N, C-alpha and C positions, 0 to 999 in steps of 0.2 A: 123315411123322409128323403126328399130330393137333395137338400143341402144340409150340411152339418151346421152347428151353431157358429163355428168359426167362419164358415162360408157365408152364412147369412149376415154376420157382422161385417164382413168385407163388402157384401152387396149394399148394406145400409150406408157404409162409409162412402161408397161410390156414388150413391144417389145424393148424399149430402154434399159431396164435392161438386157434383154437376149443378146442384141447385145454387151453391155459393157462387159459381162462375157463370150463372145464367145460361147454361149450356143449351137449354131448350128454347131460348129466345123470349121467355115470358117476361113481359114488361121491359124489354130491352129497348134502349133509345139509341143504340149504335147505328152509325150511318154506313157501316161496312156493307159492301155488295153481297147479295145472296150467293153469287158464284164463288166468293172468297171463303165462305163458311164450309168447313168440312162436314160431310154428311154424318149424321148420328147413327151409330150401329144399333142393331136390335138388342133387346134386353139380354137375351141368351148370350150373344156375342160379347156384350159388355161384362157379363158375369164371368165368362170363361177368361176373358182378358184380365180382369181384376184378380181372379184366382191365380192365373199364371204369374202376374206381377208380384203377388203376395208370396208365392213359392220362391220366385227368383230372389226377392229381398231376404227371405229366410235363409236361402243358401248363401247369399253374400254375407249375412250376419255371422253365419257359422264359420265361413272361410276366413272372416276377418278376426275371429277369436284367436287368442294366443295358442299356437300349436302345442301339441303334447310334447313334454320334455323328451329329448333324445334318449336312446337306450345307453345306459352306463353300466359298467361292471362295478357293483357296489358290494362290499363284503357283508356277510351276514352279521358280523359283529357291529358294523356301523348301522345296519338296518335296525338292529335291536334298540338303538338309541332314539330313533325317529319318533315312535309313539309318545315318548316322554317330553318332547319339545313343547314348551309353553310360551316361549318368547323368541323373537328374532331381533338381533341387533346388527346394524350394517354401517360400514364406512360409507362416506358420501362420494368424494372425488375419486374417480378411478374404479368405483364399485357401482353405486346407484347411478352416478352421472357418467355419460359418455365423454369423449374427448372434447366435443363441442359444447359441453355444459348443458346438454339436454338429457332427458331420460328415455331410454330405449322403450318402445311400446310393450315388449314382453316384461320388462322390469316394472314399468308403470302399472300394468295390469296386476302383477303380483303384489306390489306395494298396496294398491287399492284393496285387493282381496285380503291382505293381512290386516290392514286397518279395520276393514269391515268385520273380520273374524274377531279381532280384539274387542270390538264393541258389542259382540254377541255373547249373552250369558250362557249359551249352550255349546259354544265352540271351545276346544281345548287350548287353542292359541289365544293367549291373553294379552300379550304385549308385542308391539313392533316399535322400535325406536332407533334413531340415528346414533352412531358412535363415531365422532369425527374430531379432527383437529381444528375445525372452523369454530367461529363464534356461533352461538345459537341463532342469532339474527341472520348471520351470513349463510348458515346451512339452510335455514327455512327459505330464505330468499332465493338461493341458488336452485332449489328444488321446484320453484315455480309456485304460483298462487294457489293452485289446486292441491297438490301434494303438500306443499309447505303449510298451507292453511290447515290441513288435516293434522299434520304432525305438530302444529303449534299447540294442540290440545292433548299431546301425548308426552311422556317423559323422554329424556335424552341425555347423552353424555357428550359434552363439548370441550373444546380446547384440550384435546388429547386426554379426556377423562378428568381434567382438573376442575371442571365446572359442570355439575350434574343437577338436573332439575326433575321434579315430578310433573304430573299431567297439568297442574295448574301454573307451572312456571316457577314454583318455589324452589329455591336452592336447597338441596338435601345433602350435598357434599361439595366441598371445594378445597383446593390446596394451592398455596401461593409460594413463590420464591421468597425466602426470608433474609436474603443477604443484599444489602445495598452495595457492598464491595463487588459482588458478582455483576450487578447491573452496570456499575461504572466500568469494570474491566471489559465486559462484553461491548459496551458502547465504544470504548476507546479502540478496541481491536477492529470493530466493524468500520469505524470512521477511517482508521489507518488503511484498510483495504479498499476503501471507497465503495462499500456495499451498503445495503439498506437495513436499518434496525427497526423492527416493529415490536412494540411491547403491548401485551394484551391484559386488560382488566375487565373480565366479564365480556359484555357485548361491545365494549369500546376498545378501539385500537389506537395506539399512539405511535408517533415517529418523531425523530429529531429534525430540527431545521436543516442540519447538514445533510441528512439522508434525503429529505425532500428536495433539496437544491441539487444534489448530486445525481439522483435517480428519479426524476419526476415520472418517468414511464412506469415505475413500479407502483406508483399511486393509482394509475389507471388500471394496471393489471389486477390490483385488489378488487376494484369495482367489477371487473370482468368475471371475477371469481365469486361475486355475490356479496362481498363485504362492503361496508361503508368506507369512505375515504378517511384515512386516519387523521386524528387531531395532532397538530404540530406543537411540540415542546422544544424549548431551547436545549434541554437535556432531560434524559429519563432518570437521572440521579435524584435521590431524595424524594421520590414520588410517594406521597403520604399513604395512599391506599394500597400500595403494593401491586405486583403483577403476578398473574397466573403463569405466564410463560414469556420468553423472549424468542423472537424469530428473526433470522437473518436471511435476506433475499439477494440473489445474484442473477445474472443474466443467463448463465450456463451451468449445467451439472458439473462440468469440470472445475469451475470456480469454487463451487460448494465442496467438492471432493477435497480440494487442496485446503480450503479454509476450515473444514470441519476438524481436522487434526489439531489445529491451533485452538479452536474453540473448545474442543473436548478437554484439552489440558486446563483451560480456564475453568470450565464447569466442574471438573473433578477436584480442583483445588478448593472449591467451596461446597463440595458434597452434592453436586448436581449431575445431571446426565444430558446427553444430546440424542436427538432422533431425527429421522428424515421421513416426511410423508409425501413430499413433492420433490423431484430431483433438483430443483433450483432453490430450495429452501432447507435450512437446518434450524432446529429448535432447541432451546435450553429449557429443561423441565426440572422441578424439584427432584431430588434423589429418591429412588424407590417408587416413583409415580409412573404415570403412563395410562394409555387407554384401557389396558387390562385391569389395572387397579381401580380406575374410576368406574368402569362397568361393573366390577365386582361389588362396589359400594352401592351402585344403583340397583343391581339385582337384589341385594340384601334388603334394601328399603322396599322393593316391590314384592318381596316374598318369593323370589325366583332362585332356585338352586342353579347357579351358573354352570357347575360341572356336570349336571345331569339334564338340565331343562332349557339351555340356551343354544340357539343356532347363531353363530357369528360369521360375518362375511367381510373380507377386506382384500387389499391389493398391495399395501405398502409395508415397509420395515416397521413402521409404528403400529402395525396390526399384529405383530408377532405374539406378544404376550396375550393379547385380546383373543386371538384364535386358540392359543394354547390352553387358556383357562376355560374355554367354552366346552359344552358337551360335544358339539359338532362344529369344527372350524373349517370354513371353506375359503379357498383362495381363488380369485378370478384368473382367467387365462392370461390376463395382462399383468399379473402380479410380479413383483420383483423376485429374482431367483432365491434370495434368502428366505422368503416366505413360502415359496413353492416347495423348497427342499427341507423346510423345518419339520422336525418330528411332531411338533404341535399342530401342524396342519393336517387335518383328517382327509381332505379331498381337494383336488385341484380341478377346476372346471376347464373344459376345452374352449368354451366361449369366453370372449373378453367382455369388458364393460360395454364396448361398442356393439356387441352381438347379443346383449340381453343376458349375460352370464349370471348376474345377480337374480334376475327373475326366474331363470331356470333352476338355480340352486334353491330358491325358496319353494318352488313347486316340488322339487325332489325331496328335500329334507324338512321343509317347514309344513308342507301340506300333504306329505306322505306319498307322492307319486312314485317314489323309488320302491315302495312296497307293492306296487302294482294295483293299488285301489282304484 
């Protein structure tokens, strides 16, 4: 044969395009001068040109694909865990999302690949889900309509693992603060320091009138992070439904550093704990809770052995226990030192969230590229 089937298909597409654009002037009513019309090349020339363009497009498509993960020195002991991975759980801010609240192309491609694999009955990877301090609504919104839309049909651990849902959005585990005195003491301390109090109940965020008046720019910052603007209450005291967590927001990390020691004392008085996920925020959680505990509950419901079958990725202090409990815990290159230096972190990426670190980690440990497949 002179041409292969692919080449013949290209020729057919060429002729169809020419016909659609009246390239041969058949039935054309255009008033354009003949001299202004480009001469039509011979069929052989058109075929060669079409084939060349097709090859160039193929090369462009290949070069635009996500590059192979860089070479890393990975221990044999860690490599032995990779084939057993059946689920990937990832933090959102600072891990999946870049500093500009967008997703790096490498990470986006890996997330799409993971979601596709999870939907396939013949792939070993069965789940991909977010594990974040955000509300479910805020996390999905911040990841954009495409990725967020896909993840809305998958399970997830939200509000630092205090609010976990299955693929249909049904709550399978939640944990709330049980002390009204804690809420009152936290509110008083926050107002005294003129910081912003945010109280979370599922997908709804509340603030006080004093916080909204004192720091209106924090309300806008929440929207920039993908969250809804909070509902304003005169006080968060005596809130009948209860809160999953309390969050205090400041303008600088230095303010939070000073304030945290005061808040920690209040939290411990009522059997609770504090954590930091973003440098300008500190959170109050029920005692013994956290992202690690919530993800463990979610994995149990999904039939995943967290200690042998989960790849976990994160960047913040709040990811410590989360990575420690997972089979493979990976910290981003931009992670805080306490996470990078933790014995519970199995691997630290060279790449940051702004360089596609999460996507490369997924390729290496979730899809087995570290094994040289």
